[in-house]
C-alpha positions as CSV (number, residue, x, y, z in Angstrom):
1,M,12.1,-12.0,-9.6
2,G,8.9,-9.7,-10.9
3,L,8.6,-6.3,-8.3
4,I,5.0,-6.1,-6.5
5,D,3.5,-2.2,-6.7
6,T,2.0,-2.6,-2.8
7,H,-0.4,-0.2,-3.2
8,C,-2.1,1.1,-6.4
9,H,-5.6,1.7,-7.3
10,L,-6.3,0.5,-10.1
11,D,-9.8,0.1,-10.1
12,V,-10.6,4.1,-10.2
13,S,-12.1,6.0,-13.2
14,A,-8.9,7.6,-14.5
15,F,-8.0,3.5,-15.4
16,D,-11.1,3.4,-17.5
17,P,-9.9,3.7,-21.3
18,D,-7.1,1.8,-20.8
19,R,-7.0,-0.6,-18.0
20,K,-5.8,-3.6,-20.2
21,N,-2.4,-1.5,-21.8
22,V,-2.0,0.0,-18.4
23,L,-1.5,-3.8,-16.9
24,A,-0.2,-4.9,-19.9
25,R,2.6,-2.4,-19.7
26,A,3.4,-2.9,-16.1
27,R,3.5,-6.7,-16.9
28,A,5.9,-5.9,-20.0
29,N,8.3,-3.8,-17.4
30,G,8.7,-6.1,-14.5
31,V,5.5,-5.5,-12.2
32,A,4.7,-9.7,-11.3
33,G,1.7,-8.3,-8.9
34,I,-0.4,-5.2,-7.8
35,V,-2.5,-4.7,-4.4
36,V,-5.6,-2.8,-5.4
37,P,-6.8,-1.6,-1.9
38,G,-10.0,0.0,-1.1
39,V,-11.0,2.8,-0.5
40,L,-15.6,3.5,-0.4
41,A,-17.7,0.5,0.3
42,H,-19.6,1.5,-2.3
43,D,-16.9,0.8,-5.3
44,W,-15.4,-2.6,-3.5
45,D,-17.8,-5.0,-5.6
46,R,-15.9,-3.9,-8.0
47,L,-12.2,-4.3,-7.2
48,W,-12.9,-7.6,-6.3
49,R,-14.5,-8.1,-10.2
50,L,-11.2,-6.4,-11.4
51,C,-8.9,-8.5,-8.7
52,A,-11.0,-11.5,-9.7
53,G,-10.3,-11.7,-13.5
54,E,-6.5,-11.2,-13.3
55,P,-4.0,-13.6,-11.2
56,D,-1.6,-10.7,-10.6
57,L,-3.7,-8.6,-8.8
58,Y,-4.5,-8.4,-5.6
59,P,-7.8,-7.1,-3.3
60,A,-7.8,-5.0,0.0
61,L,-11.1,-3.6,1.6
62,G,-11.2,-0.7,3.4
63,M,-12.4,2.6,4.4
64,H,-9.9,5.4,3.6
65,P,-10.0,7.5,6.2
66,V,-10.1,10.7,4.0
67,Y,-13.7,10.1,3.3
68,L,-15.4,10.0,6.8
69,D,-18.4,11.7,5.3
70,Q,-19.0,9.1,3.0
71,H,-18.8,5.7,5.3
72,R,-21.8,4.5,7.3
73,H,-22.0,1.8,10.1
74,A,-23.6,-0.6,7.3
75,D,-20.3,-0.4,6.0
76,L,-18.7,-2.1,9.3
77,Q,-20.9,-5.2,8.5
78,Q,-20.6,-5.5,5.6
79,L,-17.1,-5.2,5.4
80,E,-16.8,-8.0,8.5
81,A,-18.9,-10.1,6.2
82,L,-16.6,-9.3,3.3
83,L,-13.5,-10.3,5.0
84,T,-15.2,-14.1,6.3
85,A,-16.9,-14.7,2.6
86,H,-14.0,-13.2,0.5
87,R,-10.7,-12.7,2.3
88,P,-8.8,-10.6,0.4
89,V,-5.2,-9.9,1.2
90,A,-5.3,-6.9,3.9
91,V,-8.2,-4.6,5.6
92,G,-7.1,-1.3,4.1
93,E,-6.6,1.7,3.0
94,I,-7.4,2.8,7.2
95,G,-6.2,5.3,9.0
96,R,-6.8,7.4,11.8
97,T,-9.6,10.2,11.3
98,R,-11.5,12.5,13.0
99,Q,-13.2,9.4,14.1
100,Q,-11.1,7.7,15.8
101,A,-13.4,4.8,16.5
102,L,-13.6,3.5,12.6
103,F,-10.4,3.2,12.3
104,E,-10.3,1.1,15.4
105,A,-13.4,-0.8,14.7
106,Q,-11.6,-2.3,10.9
107,L,-8.1,-2.7,12.8
108,E,-10.4,-5.4,15.3
109,L,-11.9,-6.4,12.2
110,A,-8.3,-7.3,10.8
111,R,-7.5,-8.5,13.9
112,A,-10.0,-11.6,14.1
113,A,-9.5,-12.2,10.5
114,H,-6.2,-12.6,11.0
115,L,-5.1,-10.6,8.0
116,P,-2.3,-7.9,7.7
117,V,-3.4,-4.2,7.2
118,I,-2.5,-1.1,5.3
119,L,-2.2,2.3,6.4
120,H,-3.1,5.9,5.0
121,V,-1.0,8.0,7.6
122,R,-0.7,12.0,7.5
123,K,1.2,13.9,10.2
124,A,-0.8,11.1,12.8
125,H,2.0,8.8,13.4
126,D,2.3,8.5,16.7
127,R,-1.3,8.8,17.4
128,V,-1.7,5.8,15.2
129,L,1.3,3.8,16.9
130,S,0.1,4.1,20.0
131,T,-3.2,2.4,18.6
132,L,-1.2,-0.4,17.0
133,K,0.1,-1.1,20.1
134,R,-3.1,-1.4,21.8
135,I,-4.8,-3.5,18.9
136,R,-2.2,-5.7,17.5
137,V,-2.7,-6.6,14.2
138,C,-0.2,-9.2,12.4
139,G,1.7,-6.4,10.7
140,G,0.7,-5.0,7.4
141,T,2.4,-1.8,5.7
142,S,2.4,2.0,5.8
143,H,1.6,3.3,2.5
144,A,4.1,6.5,1.4
145,F,5.5,6.3,4.6
146,N,6.6,9.7,5.8
147,G,7.7,9.5,9.6
148,S,11.1,9.3,11.6
149,R,13.4,6.8,11.7
150,Q,12.3,6.4,15.4
151,Q,8.6,5.9,14.4
152,A,9.7,3.7,11.4
153,A,11.4,1.7,14.0
154,Q,8.4,1.2,16.5
155,Y,5.9,0.0,12.8
156,I,9.3,-2.0,12.0
157,E,8.9,-3.5,15.1
158,L,5.2,-4.5,15.2
159,G,5.4,-6.4,12.1
160,F,5.0,-3.4,9.1
161,K,6.6,-3.0,6.0
162,L,7.3,0.7,5.1
163,G,6.1,1.6,2.1
164,F,8.5,4.3,-0.6
165,G,7.0,5.5,-4.0
166,G,7.3,8.4,-6.8
167,M,8.2,10.8,-4.4
168,L,11.7,9.0,-4.1
169,T,12.4,10.1,-7.6
170,Y,13.0,13.6,-7.0
171,P,16.3,15.0,-5.8
172,R,14.1,17.6,-3.3
173,S,13.1,15.0,-1.7
174,S,15.9,14.7,0.6
175,K,14.3,14.1,4.3
176,L,12.3,11.3,2.3
177,R,15.7,9.4,0.4
178,A,17.7,9.8,3.3
179,L,14.9,7.7,5.7
180,A,15.2,5.2,2.4
181,R,18.6,4.9,2.4
182,E,18.9,4.4,6.9
183,L,15.7,1.7,7.2
184,P,17.0,-1.5,7.0
185,L,16.1,-3.1,3.0
186,E,13.9,-5.8,4.9
187,A,11.7,-3.0,6.2
188,I,10.8,-1.4,2.4
189,V,7.9,-2.3,0.4
190,L,7.6,-0.5,-3.6
191,E,4.4,1.5,-4.0
192,T,3.1,3.9,-6.9
193,D,-0.2,5.0,-5.4
194,A,-1.1,5.3,-8.6
195,P,-3.0,7.4,-10.4
196,D,-1.4,9.8,-7.9
197,M,2.0,10.9,-7.0
198,T,3.7,10.3,-10.2
199,V,7.7,9.1,-10.4
200,A,9.6,12.8,-11.3
201,R,10.1,11.9,-15.2
202,H,6.2,11.7,-15.8
203,H,5.6,15.1,-13.7
204,G,2.4,16.3,-14.0
205,E,0.9,13.4,-15.7
206,R,-1.5,10.2,-14.6
207,N,0.8,7.6,-12.6
208,S,0.3,4.2,-13.3
209,P,1.7,1.0,-11.9
210,E,4.5,0.6,-15.1
211,Y,6.4,3.0,-13.2
212,L,7.4,1.2,-10.6
213,P,10.5,0.3,-11.7
214,D,10.9,4.4,-11.5
215,C,11.0,3.9,-7.5
216,L,13.2,1.1,-7.2
217,V,16.3,2.6,-9.4
218,A,15.6,5.5,-6.9
219,L,15.8,3.3,-4.3
220,A,19.1,1.7,-5.4
221,E,21.2,4.8,-6.2
222,V,20.3,6.7,-2.6
223,R,21.2,3.0,-1.5
224,G,24.1,3.1,-3.5
225,E,22.9,-1.1,-3.9
226,E,22.4,-2.9,-7.4
227,P,18.4,-2.7,-8.9
228,G,18.4,-6.1,-8.9
229,V,19.2,-6.5,-4.8
230,I,16.5,-4.2,-4.5
231,A,14.1,-6.1,-6.7
232,R,14.5,-9.4,-4.4
233,Q,14.1,-8.2,-1.4
234,T,11.5,-5.6,-1.7
235,T,9.3,-8.4,-3.3
236,A,10.0,-11.0,-0.7
237,N,9.6,-8.2,2.1
238,A,5.6,-7.5,0.6
239,R,5.0,-11.3,-0.4
240,E,6.2,-12.1,3.1
241,V,3.5,-9.5,4.7
242,L,0.8,-9.1,3.2
243,G,0.4,-13.2,1.7
244,L,1.4,-12.6,-1.4
245,H,1.7,-16.0,-3.7
246,A,4.9,-16.5,-5.5
C-alpha cells in the first residue's frame, strides 16, 4: 500500500520549474496520493486544474489563517459555491485567526457540505477545540500537530487525525517524537508540508513529497515498529478521514 502525503502545497510557485519530475520521484518512492490544501481564493482555480490532471492529487479548498489580510467576504461565497459544484476532499487549510468569524464560517460551510477540514493551529489548540465542540464537522486532520497529549485526545474524540512530518526526522524534536510514540497509531497521518518544513537529510533545501518516506522511517523508529506496519495504518487513516479512494 502506497503512502499518502496529507499536506503538500504542490501548487505553489516553488514547484513550477520541476513539478512533473517531483511527482514522478514521489511516485517512485511509494507516494500513492497527495492532498493539496488551498491557501488563498485567487489560487483555487490553479490548484483545482493541477489536481484535475493527476488522479493521485486530491484538492482541498480553504483560506489560510496566516493570510487574513488577503481574504475577502466574497471569498466565502465563492468557497460555498465551489464546495457544491466540485466537492474537494476537504475544507482547508483553515484555522483560528484574530478574526474568529472567518474560521467559524469555514467550519459551517464544511459542516453543511459534510466535508472534513484541514486545520492549521499554532499555540491555539484549546481555543480551536472549543470551537470544534460547538461547530461539529466530520473530522479532518490537524496539520503539523504540536499540542499536548490531552489536546490530542480531544481531537481524536472529535474524529480528527494528527499530522506528523519532517520535524520528526530531527533528533532535537524530543517532545514531538515522544508524542508520536505515545499516540495510538490509528490517530496518525503522515505529511510533508512541502515546500516547507523539510526533513533532516535535506535541511536547508526545498522540501518535497518525495521525502515522505523519511517521515515514515522516523515515525517507525520512534515507535519501535516496522515501517510496513506504519505505512499501512497511516495510509488507511488518511483514506478513512478524508474519504480518499484506493
